[in-house]
N, C-alpha and C positions, 0 to 999 in steps of 0.2 A: 566506460561501458564495456561489457563483454563482447557484444556484437555491434558493429558500426551501423548495420541496418537491421532493425528488429523485424522488418517484413521479409527478410531473406535468411532466417535462421536455418542452419543446416539440419538435416535429418540424422546425420551420423555423429557418434560420439567423438570428441576430441581426445587428445593425450595430455592435456594440461593437468597438473597436480599441484595445487597451491600449497605453500608451506603451512604448517600448523600456525594458528594465531599466536603471536609472540607476546602481546600485551595482556595484562590482567585486569584491565578496566571493565567494570560490569554495571555501569550506571544505567544503561538503557538496553532493553531487549525488545527489538522490533519484530513483530509478526508480519510475515509476507505470505500472500496467497500465490502458490506456484502456477495457478492458471492465468495469472496476470504477467505476461511475458515482459512487459516494460518494467515491472518492478524487479523481476529476476535479473534483468539486464543491467541494473544499477547496483547490484550487490557489491561490486568491486570498488564503488566510490561512496558508499554510505557512511554517515557519521555515527551510526548506531554501534555501540560497543559489542552488542550481540545481535545476530539476526536469526530468527526462527522461521524455517520454511515449514508451513503447516499442511500436513496431509490428513488431519483429523476432521473435526466436526464442521469446519467451514467448507469442506469439499464433499459434494454429493457422491454417493456410492458409485454411480455410473461414470464418474470422472476421476476417480482416485488413481487408476492406472495412468491416465494422461498426466495428472499432476506429478506422479512419481517419475515418469519418463522426463518431464520438463526439468525437474530438479537434477536428475542425473546428467541430462544434456548440458545444462548451463554450468554445472560444476565441472564437467569434463572439458569445458572451454575457458574456465576462469583461472587465470594464472596467479592472481594475487587478490587479497582483500584485507582491509584493516579490521574487519569485523570477525568475531568469533561465530562461526557458522554452525547452526544446530538444525537438525531435521526432526520435527515433531511427528512421530508415527502414530498409527492407530494402536489400540490395545493389542497385545500379542495374539490373542485368540480371534481377533477381528481383522487380521491382515498385517499386524505389526511385525510379526516374526518374519514373514516373507519380505516385507519392506526393508527390514534391517539387513537381511541376507543379500538382497538385491543391491543395496547402497554401499556395502562394506568396502568395495574396491575403489570408490570415488573419494575425492578429497573434501572432507569437512571435519568439524572438530568434536561434535557430540550428537548423540541421539537423545531425543526427549520422548519418553514413553508415557502415553496417556492412560488415565483411569487406573493407576496402580492401586492395589489394595494391600499386598503383603510381600514378604521376603521371597516367596516362591517365584513371583513374577520378576523380581530384581535378579535373582539367580539365573533364571532362564534367559533374560535379556543379556546378561553378561556373557553367557556361553555363546550367544549369537554375534556379539559385537566385537569388532576388531580391537586388538590390544592398544592401538594408537588413538582410540577415541574414548571420550568421556561418556558416562551415562547420566542424563538428567531425567527428572520425573515431573509430571504434572500432578500436583496434589489436588484432587477433585472429588475424593470419596471420603466418607466418614471413617472408613477403616484406616486409610492412610493418615488422616488427620489425627486419629487416636494413637497411631503407632509410629509416627514419623521418626522419633528418636531411636527406634530399633531397626530402621530399614537399611542403614548403611552397613551392609555386610561385606563391602569391598570398597577400596579407596577410589575406584573409578566412578563410583556414584558421588558426584561432587555438588549437584545443584538441584533444588526443588523450586518449582514455580507454582504459586498459589492460583488455582482456578476458582475464584470466589463464587461465581454463579453456579457452576456445577456442584461445588461443595455445599452451598446453601440448599440446593435441591436434594442432595444426598442426606442432609440433616433434617429435611422437612421444614426449612425456613424460607420465608418469602424473599425474593431478590430486592424488594422495595426497601429493605433495611440497610442497603449499601449506601450509607451517607456519612459524611464527616461528623464525628462525635457520637455515633451510635455505639453504645457500650458493648453490644454483642459483636459488632465488627471489630472493635478495638481488642476485644478478648481473642477473637480468631486470629487477628494479626499478631498479637503478643505471643500466643501459644505457638503459632507457626514459627515465628522468629526464634523463640527460645529453644523449642524442640529441635529445630534445624541446627542452630548453633551448638547445642549440646551434642548432636551427632556428628559435627564437623561437616555439615552440609550448608552450602551457600543458599540463602533464601531470596527469591525474587518475588516482589509483591505483585498484586493482581493488575489486570488491564482495565483501565477506565474507558468505558464504551463511548462516551460523548467526545468524539474526536476534535470537534471544533471548539469545545469549551476548555480552552487552554488555561484559563484562570482557575477553574475548579481543579483541573488536573495538577496545576502547580501547587495548589493547597494540599492536595493528597500527597504529593511528593514531599513537601515540607513537613507534613504531619508524620509521614513514615520515616523520614530521615531523623526526626526528633525521637522516634521510637527506637531507632538503631538500624533501620534498613539502609542498604547501599545500592539497591537495584529496583527498577520498576519496569514492568511490561509496557510496551508502547504499540500504538496502532499505526503510526506513520511518522514522517519526518518532523511534524510540528511537535508531537509529544517527545520525540527523541531529543530535540533541542532543549526542551524544558527539563527533562530528566537529567541530561548531561550537565546542565547548569546547576540544578538544585543539589544533585548528589556529588558534585565536584568538591574536593577538599580545598577550602579557601586558603589564600595566601597568609591570612592571620593565623589559621590553624597550623600551617606549615612552619611559620616563624616561631610560634610558641613551642611546637614540638622540638624544633632544632635547638632552641635555647635551653629547654629542659634537659635534653640529651647531653648537651655540652656541659652544663652546670652540674648535673648529677654525676657524670663520669669523672669530672674534675674532683668533686667532693668525695666520691667513692674511693678515688686513689689515695685520699687522705683518711680513709676509714670512717667517713661521715656519710651515713645513708639517709639522714633526715635533716632538713635545714630550711630556714626562711630565705626566700629569694626576693630581692627588691622589686622585681618585675611581676612575678606570678605567684607570690605567696609561698606557702609551705609546699615543699617538694620532698617526696620520699620514693621508695621503690615502686609502689603501685602507680604513682603519677608518671614515673619514668617509663614503666612498661606500656602505659597508654600512649605516651609520646612515640615509643618505638613502633607501636601498632600503626599509628598515623603515617610515620615515615616509611614503614614497610609497604603500605598501600601506595604511597607515592612512587617509590622506586620500582615496584613490580608492575606499575601501570605504564612506565615509560618505555 
């Protein structure tokens, strides 16, 4: 915990400055409400790979300054965290620019900009954001959905988070279609995934609202992993535990990748780039590259 007694949180900022997050695991992205001090106080012991501190639509306008102050206060007293810490700001023209400027001197890993529509907003956010921090976006508008593959104008834009409910509203579609197997939702997920990957942006799938229905949440995670996703937005620790389990790379996948790497490199040294393997069948360079992708994800996560 950051403070031993949540009832006696100091009013003054501290001087702590946590190191940048060292791991690259991105299985779970847990949203936290910064008005809930007990949740902020556990940021340093969370199992979530990413934590997003939400200043946007879950916070009433009259309490946004309070939420912003809480984030800065807890960050200034937090010495370490195993989670990648993100602050989700309001749109730039609705207070987001001021929020970024206010937070820049505190220690966190990324800003997540809400309701992005075009490259102009990306460029403006990058001019405001400190060079040591990443820029993430919430994909919630039909304009961003159409143009995602063109939005990465700078390498600091690393991640896009699918805000499915806001996106459906922007598209004039009912939220009731969010169900497993719905072809429109699968199309949205597929387009989001492929466009993000095309642009070199990491895609995070949407938040499932029924927090206690962990079985359906697990089905969504399994479905999205099958599609190619590696990350899921989460509402709390229950969903984090499921996402971390489902999106983990299994020991069998690791064993297969190591075997393919070893065998391909041995055969390649003999000028053989395609061969039949007794254990895993035909192996050639594309199979080898896929094994390297898996192993790279393992090594950068440790």
